[in-house]
PyMOL Python script that loads the backbone (N, CA, C, O; Angstrom):
from pymol import cmd

cmd.read_pdbstr("""\
ATOM      1  N   MET A   1      13.318   1.863  -5.937  1.00  0.00           N
ATOM      2  CA  MET A   1      12.289   2.373  -6.114  1.00  0.00           C
ATOM      3  C   MET A   1      12.431   3.782  -5.077  1.00  0.00           C
ATOM      4  O   MET A   1      12.798   3.580  -3.920  1.00  0.00           O
ATOM      5  N   THR A   2      12.205   4.851  -5.415  1.00  0.00           N
ATOM      6  CA  THR A   2      12.243   6.053  -5.015  1.00  0.00           C
ATOM      7  C   THR A   2      11.168   6.153  -3.705  1.00  0.00           C
ATOM      8  O   THR A   2      10.076   5.585  -3.707  1.00  0.00           O
ATOM      9  N   ALA A   3      11.575   6.809  -2.819  1.00  0.00           N
ATOM     10  CA  ALA A   3      10.656   7.369  -1.641  1.00  0.00           C
ATOM     11  C   ALA A   3       9.357   8.446  -2.371  1.00  0.00           C
ATOM     12  O   ALA A   3       8.141   8.359  -2.199  1.00  0.00           O
ATOM     13  N   SER A   4      10.058   9.349  -3.135  1.00  0.00           N
ATOM     14  CA  SER A   4       9.066  10.293  -3.740  1.00  0.00           C
ATOM     15  C   SER A   4       7.481   9.474  -4.526  1.00  0.00           C
ATOM     16  O   SER A   4       6.406  10.033  -4.306  1.00  0.00           O
ATOM     17  N   ASP A   5       7.494   8.759  -5.008  1.00  0.00           N
ATOM     18  CA  ASP A   5       6.413   7.938  -5.561  1.00  0.00           C
ATOM     19  C   ASP A   5       6.537   6.760  -6.420  1.00  0.00           C
ATOM     20  O   ASP A   5       6.718   6.783  -7.637  1.00  0.00           O
ATOM     21  N   TRP A   6       6.417   5.677  -5.636  1.00  0.00           N
ATOM     22  CA  TRP A   6       6.267   4.353  -6.126  1.00  0.00           C
ATOM     23  C   TRP A   6       5.518   4.000  -7.542  1.00  0.00           C
ATOM     24  O   TRP A   6       5.884   3.016  -8.184  1.00  0.00           O
ATOM     25  N   LYS A   7       4.839   4.538  -7.836  1.00  0.00           N
ATOM     26  CA  LYS A   7       4.218   4.440  -9.189  1.00  0.00           C
ATOM     27  C   LYS A   7       4.870   5.040 -10.370  1.00  0.00           C
ATOM     28  O   LYS A   7       4.352   5.140 -11.482  1.00  0.00           O
ATOM     29  N   LYS A   8       6.396   5.544  -9.931  1.00  0.00           N
ATOM     30  CA  LYS A   8       7.074   5.603 -11.368  1.00  0.00           C
ATOM     31  C   LYS A   8       7.710   4.059 -11.665  1.00  0.00           C
ATOM     32  O   LYS A   8       8.162   3.981 -12.807  1.00  0.00           O
ATOM     33  N   MET A   9       7.821   2.977 -10.973  1.00  0.00           N
ATOM     34  CA  MET A   9       8.112   1.920 -11.420  1.00  0.00           C
ATOM     35  C   MET A   9       7.067   1.223 -12.359  1.00  0.00           C
ATOM     36  O   MET A   9       7.383   0.480 -13.288  1.00  0.00           O
ATOM     37  N   LEU A  10       5.861   1.533 -12.028  1.00  0.00           N
ATOM     38  CA  LEU A  10       5.019   0.973 -12.985  1.00  0.00           C
ATOM     39  C   LEU A  10       5.025   1.648 -14.346  1.00  0.00           C
ATOM     40  O   LEU A  10       4.403   1.084 -15.246  1.00  0.00           O
ATOM     41  N   LYS A  11       5.534   2.572 -14.554  1.00  0.00           N
ATOM     42  CA  LYS A  11       5.759   3.018 -16.088  1.00  0.00           C
ATOM     43  C   LYS A  11       7.017   2.312 -16.817  1.00  0.00           C
ATOM     44  O   LYS A  11       7.296   2.395 -18.013  1.00  0.00           O
ATOM     45  N   GLN A  12       7.605   1.706 -15.967  1.00  0.00           N
ATOM     46  CA  GLN A  12       8.696   0.766 -16.544  1.00  0.00           C
ATOM     47  C   GLN A  12       8.246  -0.885 -16.754  1.00  0.00           C
ATOM     48  O   GLN A  12       8.922  -1.786 -17.249  1.00  0.00           O
ATOM     49  N   LEU A  13       7.135  -0.931 -16.307  1.00  0.00           N
ATOM     50  CA  LEU A  13       6.443  -2.477 -16.243  1.00  0.00           C
ATOM     51  C   LEU A  13       5.562  -2.529 -17.227  1.00  0.00           C
ATOM     52  O   LEU A  13       5.082  -3.613 -17.556  1.00  0.00           O
ATOM     53  N   ARG A  14       5.193  -1.294 -17.887  1.00  0.00           N
ATOM     54  CA  ARG A  14       3.974  -1.223 -18.497  1.00  0.00           C
ATOM     55  C   ARG A  14       3.907  -2.451 -19.844  1.00  0.00           C
ATOM     56  O   ARG A  14       2.883  -2.973 -20.285  1.00  0.00           O
ATOM     57  N   GLY A  15       5.154  -2.662 -20.242  1.00  0.00           N
ATOM     58  CA  GLY A  15       5.164  -3.633 -21.512  1.00  0.00           C
ATOM     59  C   GLY A  15       5.235  -4.628 -20.899  1.00  0.00           C
ATOM     60  O   GLY A  15       5.232  -5.456 -21.809  1.00  0.00           O
ATOM     61  N   LYS A  16       5.326  -5.397 -19.621  1.00  0.00           N
ATOM     62  CA  LYS A  16       5.500  -6.681 -19.090  1.00  0.00           C
ATOM     63  C   LYS A  16       4.298  -6.734 -18.120  1.00  0.00           C
ATOM     64  O   LYS A  16       4.448  -6.237 -17.004  1.00  0.00           O
ATOM     65  N   PRO A  17       3.218  -7.249 -18.430  1.00  0.00           N
ATOM     66  CA  PRO A  17       1.835  -7.175 -17.458  1.00  0.00           C
ATOM     67  C   PRO A  17       1.568  -8.339 -16.617  1.00  0.00           C
ATOM     68  O   PRO A  17       0.645  -8.572 -15.837  1.00  0.00           O
ATOM     69  N   ALA A  18       2.460  -8.925 -16.916  1.00  0.00           N
ATOM     70  CA  ALA A  18       2.525 -10.262 -15.743  1.00  0.00           C
ATOM     71  C   ALA A  18       3.529  -9.723 -14.568  1.00  0.00           C
ATOM     72  O   ALA A  18       3.416  -9.813 -13.346  1.00  0.00           O
ATOM     73  N   VAL A  19       4.396  -9.221 -15.253  1.00  0.00           N
ATOM     74  CA  VAL A  19       5.407  -8.733 -14.003  1.00  0.00           C
ATOM     75  C   VAL A  19       4.927  -7.460 -13.215  1.00  0.00           C
ATOM     76  O   VAL A  19       5.223  -7.224 -12.043  1.00  0.00           O
ATOM     77  N   MET A  20       4.207  -6.734 -13.962  1.00  0.00           N
ATOM     78  CA  MET A  20       3.703  -5.566 -13.155  1.00  0.00           C
ATOM     79  C   MET A  20       2.362  -6.046 -12.076  1.00  0.00           C
ATOM     80  O   MET A  20       2.270  -5.628 -10.922  1.00  0.00           O
ATOM     81  N   GLN A  21       1.524  -6.856 -12.625  1.00  0.00           N
ATOM     82  CA  GLN A  21       0.850  -7.616 -11.571  1.00  0.00           C
ATOM     83  C   GLN A  21       1.576  -8.257 -10.228  1.00  0.00           C
ATOM     84  O   GLN A  21       1.185  -8.155  -9.066  1.00  0.00           O
ATOM     85  N   LYS A  22       2.673  -8.905 -10.692  1.00  0.00           N
ATOM     86  CA  LYS A  22       3.440  -9.432  -9.584  1.00  0.00           C
ATOM     87  C   LYS A  22       4.189  -8.500  -8.816  1.00  0.00           C
ATOM     88  O   LYS A  22       4.438  -8.861  -7.666  1.00  0.00           O
ATOM     89  N   PHE A  23       4.569  -7.489  -9.142  1.00  0.00           N
ATOM     90  CA  PHE A  23       5.110  -5.915  -8.504  1.00  0.00           C
ATOM     91  C   PHE A  23       4.181  -5.641  -7.677  1.00  0.00           C
ATOM     92  O   PHE A  23       4.481  -5.463  -6.496  1.00  0.00           O
ATOM     93  N   ILE A  24       3.017  -5.557  -8.052  1.00  0.00           N
ATOM     94  CA  ILE A  24       1.627  -4.840  -7.171  1.00  0.00           C
ATOM     95  C   ILE A  24       1.605  -5.754  -6.414  1.00  0.00           C
ATOM     96  O   ILE A  24       1.917  -5.406  -5.275  1.00  0.00           O
ATOM     97  N   LYS A  25       1.273  -7.248  -6.568  1.00  0.00           N
ATOM     98  CA  LYS A  25       0.880  -7.856  -5.447  1.00  0.00           C
ATOM     99  C   LYS A  25       1.798  -7.946  -4.335  1.00  0.00           C
ATOM    100  O   LYS A  25       1.448  -8.035  -3.158  1.00  0.00           O
ATOM    101  N   HIS A  26       2.969  -7.920  -4.752  1.00  0.00           N
ATOM    102  CA  HIS A  26       4.327  -8.216  -3.472  1.00  0.00           C
ATOM    103  C   HIS A  26       4.993  -7.054  -3.068  1.00  0.00           C
ATOM    104  O   HIS A  26       5.268  -6.994  -1.870  1.00  0.00           O
ATOM    105  N   CYS A  27       5.304  -6.153  -3.757  1.00  0.00           N
ATOM    106  CA  CYS A  27       5.876  -5.119  -3.699  1.00  0.00           C
ATOM    107  C   CYS A  27       5.532  -3.962  -3.302  1.00  0.00           C
ATOM    108  O   CYS A  27       6.372  -3.228  -2.781  1.00  0.00           O
ATOM    109  N   LYS A  28       4.321  -3.594  -3.456  1.00  0.00           N
ATOM    110  CA  LYS A  28       3.596  -2.043  -3.488  1.00  0.00           C
ATOM    111  C   LYS A  28       3.666  -1.818  -1.831  1.00  0.00           C
ATOM    112  O   LYS A  28       3.385  -2.744  -1.070  1.00  0.00           O
ATOM    113  N   PRO A  29       4.107  -0.369  -1.298  1.00  0.00           N
ATOM    114  CA  PRO A  29       4.169  -0.173  -0.206  1.00  0.00           C
ATOM    115  C   PRO A  29       2.589  -0.088   0.295  1.00  0.00           C
ATOM    116  O   PRO A  29       1.556   0.005  -0.367  1.00  0.00           O
ATOM    117  N   LYS A  30       2.831  -0.165   1.866  1.00  0.00           N
ATOM    118  CA  LYS A  30       1.295  -0.084   2.324  1.00  0.00           C
ATOM    119  C   LYS A  30       1.112   1.355   2.302  1.00  0.00           C
ATOM    120  O   LYS A  30       2.005   2.200   2.230  1.00  0.00           O
ATOM    121  N   ASP A  31      -0.249   1.560   2.378  1.00  0.00           N
ATOM    122  CA  ASP A  31      -0.712   3.106   2.670  1.00  0.00           C
ATOM    123  C   ASP A  31      -0.318   3.650   3.975  1.00  0.00           C
ATOM    124  O   ASP A  31      -0.573   3.039   5.014  1.00  0.00           O
ATOM    125  N   ARG A  32       0.348   4.873   3.957  1.00  0.00           N
ATOM    126  CA  ARG A  32       0.706   5.209   5.295  1.00  0.00           C
ATOM    127  C   ARG A  32      -0.413   6.064   5.991  1.00  0.00           C
ATOM    128  O   ARG A  32      -1.078   6.860   5.328  1.00  0.00           O
ATOM    129  N   LYS A  33      -0.602   5.894   7.285  1.00  0.00           N
ATOM    130  CA  LYS A  33      -1.570   6.688   8.356  1.00  0.00           C
ATOM    131  C   LYS A  33      -0.748   7.718   9.198  1.00  0.00           C
ATOM    132  O   LYS A  33      -1.276   8.640   9.820  1.00  0.00           O
ATOM    133  N   MET A  34       0.363   7.516   9.166  1.00  0.00           N
ATOM    134  CA  MET A  34       1.228   8.689  10.026  1.00  0.00           C
ATOM    135  C   MET A  34       2.599   8.824   9.389  1.00  0.00           C
ATOM    136  O   MET A  34       3.023   8.124   8.470  1.00  0.00           O
ATOM    137  N   GLY A  35       3.227   9.802   9.988  1.00  0.00           N
ATOM    138  CA  GLY A  35       4.444  10.062   9.656  1.00  0.00           C
ATOM    139  C   GLY A  35       4.915  10.879   8.831  1.00  0.00           C
ATOM    140  O   GLY A  35       4.042  11.718   8.607  1.00  0.00           O
ATOM    141  N   ILE A  36       6.304  11.197   7.958  1.00  0.00           N
ATOM    142  CA  ILE A  36       6.507  12.012   6.603  1.00  0.00           C
ATOM    143  C   ILE A  36       5.847  11.444   5.322  1.00  0.00           C
ATOM    144  O   ILE A  36       5.645  12.214   4.383  1.00  0.00           O
ATOM    145  N   ALA A  37       5.605  10.529   5.260  1.00  0.00           N
ATOM    146  CA  ALA A  37       5.280   9.942   3.861  1.00  0.00           C
ATOM    147  C   ALA A  37       3.718   9.868   3.570  1.00  0.00           C
ATOM    148  O   ALA A  37       3.155   9.528   2.530  1.00  0.00           O
ATOM    149  N   SER A  38       3.127  10.321   4.899  1.00  0.00           N
ATOM    150  CA  SER A  38       1.522  10.410   5.075  1.00  0.00           C
ATOM    151  C   SER A  38       1.137  11.622   4.184  1.00  0.00           C
ATOM    152  O   SER A  38       0.084  11.539   3.551  1.00  0.00           O
ATOM    153  N   ARG A  39       1.773  12.560   4.097  1.00  0.00           N
ATOM    154  CA  ARG A  39       1.655  13.657   3.233  1.00  0.00           C
ATOM    155  C   ARG A  39       2.276  14.054   2.275  1.00  0.00           C
ATOM    156  O   ARG A  39       3.503  13.956   2.303  1.00  0.00           O
ATOM    157  N   LYS A  40       1.699  14.551   1.281  1.00  0.00           N
ATOM    158  CA  LYS A  40       2.681  14.932  -0.008  1.00  0.00           C
ATOM    159  C   LYS A  40       1.828  15.929  -0.588  1.00  0.00           C
ATOM    160  O   LYS A  40       0.604  15.854  -0.685  1.00  0.00           O
ATOM    161  N   CYS A  41       2.753  17.102  -1.060  1.00  0.00           N
ATOM    162  CA  CYS A  41       2.266  18.430  -1.785  1.00  0.00           C
ATOM    163  C   CYS A  41       1.634  17.677  -2.823  1.00  0.00           C
ATOM    164  O   CYS A  41       2.014  16.616  -3.318  1.00  0.00           O
ATOM    165  N   GLU A  42       0.389  18.517  -3.152  1.00  0.00           N
ATOM    166  CA  GLU A  42      -0.418  18.390  -4.496  1.00  0.00           C
ATOM    167  C   GLU A  42      -0.128  18.933  -5.476  1.00  0.00           C
ATOM    168  O   GLU A  42      -0.902  18.881  -6.432  1.00  0.00           O
ATOM    169  N   ARG A  43       1.107  19.647  -5.560  1.00  0.00           N
ATOM    170  CA  ARG A  43       1.484  20.436  -6.865  1.00  0.00           C
ATOM    171  C   ARG A  43       2.591  19.916  -7.139  1.00  0.00           C
ATOM    172  O   ARG A  43       2.897  19.760  -8.321  1.00  0.00           O
ATOM    173  N   CYS A  44       3.516  19.498  -6.030  1.00  0.00           N
ATOM    174  CA  CYS A  44       4.946  18.755  -6.792  1.00  0.00           C
ATOM    175  C   CYS A  44       5.186  17.623  -6.210  1.00  0.00           C
ATOM    176  O   CYS A  44       6.073  16.913  -6.684  1.00  0.00           O
ATOM    177  N   GLY A  45       4.589  17.272  -5.264  1.00  0.00           N
ATOM    178  CA  GLY A  45       4.824  15.794  -4.876  1.00  0.00           C
ATOM    179  C   GLY A  45       5.815  15.753  -3.754  1.00  0.00           C
ATOM    180  O   GLY A  45       6.103  14.639  -3.317  1.00  0.00           O
ATOM    181  N   ARG A  46       6.441  16.928  -3.168  1.00  0.00           N
ATOM    182  CA  ARG A  46       7.477  16.744  -2.003  1.00  0.00           C
ATOM    183  C   ARG A  46       6.533  16.254  -0.814  1.00  0.00           C
ATOM    184  O   ARG A  46       5.325  16.439  -0.667  1.00  0.00           O
ATOM    185  N   PHE A  47       7.807  15.306   0.309  1.00  0.00           N
ATOM    186  CA  PHE A  47       6.998  15.052   1.235  1.00  0.00           C
ATOM    187  C   PHE A  47       7.365  15.938   2.382  1.00  0.00           C
ATOM    188  O   PHE A  47       6.633  15.962   3.371  1.00  0.00           O
ATOM    189  N   GLY A  48       8.623  16.788   2.308  1.00  0.00           N
ATOM    190  CA  GLY A  48       9.004  17.696   3.213  1.00  0.00           C
ATOM    191  C   GLY A  48       8.504  19.137   3.425  1.00  0.00           C
ATOM    192  O   GLY A  48       8.023  19.768   2.483  1.00  0.00           O
ATOM    193  N   ALA A  49       8.604  19.607   4.540  1.00  0.00           N
ATOM    194  CA  ALA A  49       7.977  20.934   4.717  1.00  0.00           C
ATOM    195  C   ALA A  49       6.536  21.313   4.305  1.00  0.00           C
ATOM    196  O   ALA A  49       6.289  22.421   3.829  1.00  0.00           O
ATOM    197  N   HIS A  50       5.652  20.427   4.488  1.00  0.00           N
ATOM    198  CA  HIS A  50       4.192  20.405   4.100  1.00  0.00           C
ATOM    199  C   HIS A  50       3.422  21.287   4.901  1.00  0.00           C
ATOM    200  O   HIS A  50       3.493  21.233   6.129  1.00  0.00           O
ATOM    201  N   ILE A  51       2.648  22.142   4.272  1.00  0.00           N
ATOM    202  CA  ILE A  51       1.668  23.297   4.824  1.00  0.00           C
ATOM    203  C   ILE A  51       0.542  22.604   4.866  1.00  0.00           C
ATOM    204  O   ILE A  51       0.106  22.423   3.729  1.00  0.00           O
ATOM    205  N   SER A  52      -0.200  22.077   5.811  1.00  0.00           N
ATOM    206  CA  SER A  52      -1.544  21.374   5.817  1.00  0.00           C
ATOM    207  C   SER A  52      -2.676  22.749   6.434  1.00  0.00           C
ATOM    208  O   SER A  52      -3.858  22.576   6.137  1.00  0.00           O
ATOM    209  N   LEU A  53      -2.427  23.723   7.044  1.00  0.00           N
ATOM    210  CA  LEU A  53      -3.046  24.583   7.592  1.00  0.00           C
ATOM    211  C   LEU A  53      -3.977  25.188   6.441  1.00  0.00           C
ATOM    212  O   LEU A  53      -3.603  25.425   5.292  1.00  0.00           O
ATOM    213  N   TYR A  54      -5.294  25.400   6.973  1.00  0.00           N
ATOM    214  CA  TYR A  54      -6.229  25.993   5.956  1.00  0.00           C
ATOM    215  C   TYR A  54      -6.698  24.669   4.837  1.00  0.00           C
ATOM    216  O   TYR A  54      -7.536  24.977   3.990  1.00  0.00           O
ATOM    217  N   ASN A  55      -6.281  23.528   4.834  1.00  0.00           N
ATOM    218  CA  ASN A  55      -6.456  22.674   3.892  1.00  0.00           C
ATOM    219  C   ASN A  55      -5.731  22.768   2.745  1.00  0.00           C
ATOM    220  O   ASN A  55      -6.112  22.201   1.720  1.00  0.00           O
ATOM    221  N   LEU A  56      -4.553  23.530   2.796  1.00  0.00           N
ATOM    222  CA  LEU A  56      -3.645  23.809   1.557  1.00  0.00           C
ATOM    223  C   LEU A  56      -2.944  22.470   1.015  1.00  0.00           C
ATOM    224  O   LEU A  56      -3.057  22.230  -0.187  1.00  0.00           O
ATOM    225  N   HIS A  57      -2.367  21.757   1.674  1.00  0.00           N
ATOM    226  CA  HIS A  57      -1.427  20.338   1.326  1.00  0.00           C
ATOM    227  C   HIS A  57      -0.491  20.954   0.412  1.00  0.00           C
ATOM    228  O   HIS A  57      -0.268  20.232  -0.560  1.00  0.00           O
ATOM    229  N   LEU A  58      -0.010  21.809   0.410  1.00  0.00           N
ATOM    230  CA  LEU A  58       1.511  22.166  -0.273  1.00  0.00           C
ATOM    231  C   LEU A  58       2.872  22.154   0.391  1.00  0.00           C
ATOM    232  O   LEU A  58       2.842  22.176   1.622  1.00  0.00           O
ATOM    233  N   CYS A  59       3.975  22.124  -0.152  1.00  0.00           N
ATOM    234  CA  CYS A  59       4.913  22.176   0.250  1.00  0.00           C
ATOM    235  C   CYS A  59       5.217  23.384   0.545  1.00  0.00           C
ATOM    236  O   CYS A  59       4.357  24.188   0.183  1.00  0.00           O
ATOM    237  N   ARG A  60       6.543  24.040   1.317  1.00  0.00           N
ATOM    238  CA  ARG A  60       6.722  25.527   1.511  1.00  0.00           C
ATOM    239  C   ARG A  60       7.163  26.484   0.178  1.00  0.00           C
ATOM    240  O   ARG A  60       6.954  27.683  -0.005  1.00  0.00           O
ATOM    241  N   HIS A  61       7.946  25.357  -0.799  1.00  0.00           N
ATOM    242  CA  HIS A  61       8.110  26.076  -1.579  1.00  0.00           C
ATOM    243  C   HIS A  61       7.110  26.380  -2.756  1.00  0.00           C
ATOM    244  O   HIS A  61       7.223  27.405  -3.429  1.00  0.00           O
ATOM    245  N   CYS A  62       6.121  25.438  -2.975  1.00  0.00           N
ATOM    246  CA  CYS A  62       5.096  25.682  -3.965  1.00  0.00           C
ATOM    247  C   CYS A  62       4.426  26.954  -3.203  1.00  0.00           C
ATOM    248  O   CYS A  62       4.675  28.020  -3.767  1.00  0.00           O
ATOM    249  N   PHE A  63       3.793  27.033  -2.280  1.00  0.00           N
ATOM    250  CA  PHE A  63       3.168  27.894  -1.182  1.00  0.00           C
ATOM    251  C   PHE A  63       3.804  29.407  -1.341  1.00  0.00           C
ATOM    252  O   PHE A  63       3.127  30.411  -1.122  1.00  0.00           O
ATOM    253  N   ARG A  64       5.088  29.449  -1.720  1.00  0.00           N
ATOM    254  CA  ARG A  64       5.716  30.621  -1.756  1.00  0.00           C
ATOM    255  C   ARG A  64       5.307  31.267  -3.151  1.00  0.00           C
ATOM    256  O   ARG A  64       5.058  32.453  -3.367  1.00  0.00           O
ATOM    257  N   GLU A  65       5.298  30.192  -4.055  1.00  0.00           N
ATOM    258  CA  GLU A  65       5.195  30.709  -5.716  1.00  0.00           C
ATOM    259  C   GLU A  65       3.789  31.039  -5.918  1.00  0.00           C
ATOM    260  O   GLU A  65       3.397  31.591  -6.947  1.00  0.00           O
ATOM    261  N   ILE A  66       2.895  30.657  -4.791  1.00  0.00           N
ATOM    262  CA  ILE A  66       1.387  30.747  -5.548  1.00  0.00           C
ATOM    263  C   ILE A  66       0.426  31.638  -4.361  1.00  0.00           C
ATOM    264  O   ILE A  66      -0.787  31.802  -4.495  1.00  0.00           O
ATOM    265  N   ALA A  67       1.142  32.108  -3.321  1.00  0.00           N
ATOM    266  CA  ALA A  67       0.605  32.593  -2.064  1.00  0.00           C
ATOM    267  C   ALA A  67      -0.185  33.720  -2.427  1.00  0.00           C
ATOM    268  O   ALA A  67      -1.288  33.967  -1.939  1.00  0.00           O
ATOM    269  N   GLU A  68       0.501  34.524  -3.449  1.00  0.00           N
ATOM    270  CA  GLU A  68      -0.499  35.930  -3.560  1.00  0.00           C
ATOM    271  C   GLU A  68      -1.246  35.680  -4.588  1.00  0.00           C
ATOM    272  O   GLU A  68      -1.765  36.694  -5.056  1.00  0.00           O
ATOM    273  N   GLU A  69      -1.546  34.507  -5.223  1.00  0.00           N
ATOM    274  CA  GLU A  69      -2.396  34.388  -6.299  1.00  0.00           C
ATOM    275  C   GLU A  69      -3.674  33.892  -5.467  1.00  0.00           C
ATOM    276  O   GLU A  69      -4.768  34.299  -5.859  1.00  0.00           O
ATOM    277  N   ILE A  70      -3.625  33.049  -4.357  1.00  0.00           N
ATOM    278  CA  ILE A  70      -4.641  32.407  -3.732  1.00  0.00           C
ATOM    279  C   ILE A  70      -5.029  33.308  -2.477  1.00  0.00           C
ATOM    280  O   ILE A  70      -5.989  32.912  -1.816  1.00  0.00           O
ATOM    281  N   GLY A  71      -4.388  34.477  -2.078  1.00  0.00           N
ATOM    282  CA  GLY A  71      -5.246  35.607  -1.584  1.00  0.00           C
ATOM    283  C   GLY A  71      -4.424  35.549  -0.385  1.00  0.00           C
ATOM    284  O   GLY A  71      -5.118  35.855   0.585  1.00  0.00           O
ATOM    285  N   PHE A  72      -3.081  35.246  -0.022  1.00  0.00           N
ATOM    286  CA  PHE A  72      -2.376  35.640   1.012  1.00  0.00           C
ATOM    287  C   PHE A  72      -1.715  36.783   1.025  1.00  0.00           C
ATOM    288  O   PHE A  72      -1.863  37.277  -0.093  1.00  0.00           O
ATOM    289  N   GLU A  73      -1.000  37.540   1.754  1.00  0.00           N
ATOM    290  CA  GLU A  73      -0.236  38.833   1.749  1.00  0.00           C
ATOM    291  C   GLU A  73       1.032  38.696   2.438  1.00  0.00           C
ATOM    292  O   GLU A  73       1.258  37.944   3.386  1.00  0.00           O
ATOM    293  N   LYS A  74       1.936  39.591   1.804  1.00  0.00           N
ATOM    294  CA  LYS A  74       3.353  39.204   2.535  1.00  0.00           C
ATOM    295  C   LYS A  74       3.499  40.515   3.297  1.00  0.00           C
ATOM    296  O   LYS A  74       3.295  41.626   2.810  1.00  0.00           O
ATOM    297  N   TYR A  75       3.937  40.219   4.748  1.00  0.00           N
ATOM    298  CA  TYR A  75       3.928  41.181   5.616  1.00  0.00           C
ATOM    299  C   TYR A  75       5.359  41.277   5.637  1.00  0.00           C
ATOM    300  O   TYR A  75       5.952  40.199   5.598  1.00  0.00           O
ATOM    301  N   SER A  76       6.054  42.332   5.691  1.00  0.00           N
ATOM    302  CA  SER A  76       7.564  42.692   6.091  1.00  0.00           C
ATOM    303  C   SER A  76       7.720  43.337   7.742  1.00  0.00           C
ATOM    304  O   SER A  76       8.826  43.655   8.179  1.00  0.00           O
TER     305      SER A  76
END
""", "prot")
cmd.dss("prot")
cmd.show_as("cartoon", "prot")
cmd.util.cbc("prot")
cmd.orient("prot")
């Protein structure tokens, strides 16, 4: 199971519904309220370098790609 998204495991278990229900019951990670895993980029799913200012919820890489489209200007 990866740290990025535990739901990737469910794709592998779609053909086995009994095993999938058992996985969800016993192995599903708990919802995080604090720490790095509590915030995730809405665009790419990355945990690190999270920008939550102005309610953006993007990582710095995605922010740089779409900053001008959403109204930010680049200053040198």
